[in-house]
N, C-alpha and C positions, 0 to 999 in steps of 0.2 A: 433390441430396443429400436423402435422406429424414431427417426430423426424429426420428422414433421408430423404433427397431430391435427393441424388445422384449427385447433381450439382457440388459438390466439389471433385469428384473422379479424376479429371484431375489436381489437384493441384491449383485450383483457387477457390475464394469465392467472395461473393458480399458484398460491403459496404451497409449501410442502404439505400443510395440513388439509389442503383442498379448497381453502377459501379463495374465491375469485376476486381479483382486484384489477383496477386499470393498470396498464403498463407504465403509466407515469407515477404510480403510487410511490411514496417515499422509500419504502423498503425495497422495492424493485430497483429504484435509482441507486440506492446504497449498495445492494449486492451486485448490481450491474457494473458499478464503478469498481468494486472489489475484483470482479472478473477482468475488467480492463487493466487494473493494476497487476493482476496475476500474469496477464499476457506480456506486459512490459518487463516484469521480473523474469519471465521466460526468455525474452530477448536478451536481457543482460546476462543471464546465466549461460546462454548459448554462445556468448562472445567474450566470456571472461575465463581466464585460465589460472586462477589463483584459488586458494583454499576457500574464498568467499563463495565460490560456485556451489559448494556443498551446503552452505548456509542458505543460499537462495532456494534450493530444493525444499528445505524445511519451511522456508517462508511461504513458498507456493502451497505446500500442504496445509499450513495454518490458515492461509487465505481461503482455501476451499472450506475449511471448518467454519470460519467466520461468515462466509457467504451462506453457508447452510443455516446458521443461526438466524441471519437476517431474513432468509427466505422462509423461515418457519413462523415468523410473526409471533403472536402470543400463545401459540398452541403448545402448551406444556407437555402434552402427551407425545408430541413428535420430538421434542427436545431430548427426551430420554434415549432416543436412538442415535443421537449425535455424539461425536467424541467430546470428552469433557474439556471445558476451557479451564486452563490453569495459568498461573503467573510464570511458569517455566519458560515458555517461548519469549516472554518479555525479558526475563533475566538473561537468556541466551543472546538476545539482541544487544542488551546493555554490555555484556561481556565482549561481544564482537566490536561494538563501538569503542569501548575502552582500549581493546587491543590494537585497533587501527590508529587511534589517536596517539598512542604511545610513540609511534614512528613518524607521525605527520608533524610538519612544522606548525607552530602556534599561529592561529588566525588573528590577524590584526585589522582586517577589513572584511566586509562582505566580498564574496567572490562571484564573478560573472559565470553563469553556466557556459560550458563549452571547453574547448581545448582538445578534445578527442570524442569520437562518436559514442564510445562506451560511457564516458563520463556524462555526456549529454543525455544518454538513455537513462542514467541514474537520476538526473535532474528531472526528466519528464516523469519517471516513475514516482519521484518524490512529490511532484505537483499533483499527480493523480491520487496518490496516497492521502495528501491533505484534503483533496475534494472528497474522497471516500470518508475521511474522518468527519468532515463537516456534515455530509449527508447522513452519516450514522448518528451523529449527535442530534440532528434534526429528527431523524426517525425515532430516537429515544423519547421524543416528546409525544409520540402517538402510540408507541408500543414499548413493551419491555425490551431493553437491550442490555446485555451483560456489560458491566463497566470494564471488564478485562478487554473487550473488543476495542473500545475507544482508547484505552491505554496502549494496547498493542499497536494500533494504527499510528498513534502519536510517536511511539518509539521507533516504528518502522520508517517513518519519514526522516527521523534523525539518522538512522542507520544508512538510508539511501544517500543522504547528503554527505556523510563521512565517507561512504564508499565511492562517491563521485570524486572526492578529493584523493582517496587512496589510489584510484585508477590512474589519475594524472601523476601522482608521486611514483608509482611503480614504473610508469613509462617515461619518467624523467621529463615531464612536460610541466612547465611552470604554470601556476594558477594565475588568472587575470583578476587582480583585485578591483573592486569597484571603488573608485576614488571620485567623489562628487566634485564637479567643477563649479567654481564660483561664478555666478552670473554678474559680470561687471557692467552690464548695460543698465542705463538709468533713464 
């Protein structure tokens, strides 16, 4: 497989079905952001030594599937060649979230991102995931997008938030709550 084709040198690229679109097309932005998210997930996975590392591999695989669907556009013929989208990965995320939350202290405030680099990576991935979700929702206004994708991205951002908290918990690093200061100047 050749890495460069020179076919995108004029600012266009092809969807899986062969349709040529501008590189700023919404579906390209959506699956490009999914790719960015997958890279952040890889960074987290490479720096974490808990059972969540195995879950992160499954998440990366699911993100490749999601990216493939977004890159297919409305080409139904191409979609039959893709792995089937099911609710199972969403249920796995929910089970993981529930399992982590069982051991975490109750949240009483918003928490400031930070405390450890791995926790911060989780927060960065969460923000990219939210952007991917927004772009995917926007893409759904111009082409068919399976609702499972949007639901999965929503749940994944929740997973990443809880994972950021668990990383700090496992390392015995206290979370920094956000406590708004009152403005006393008049």
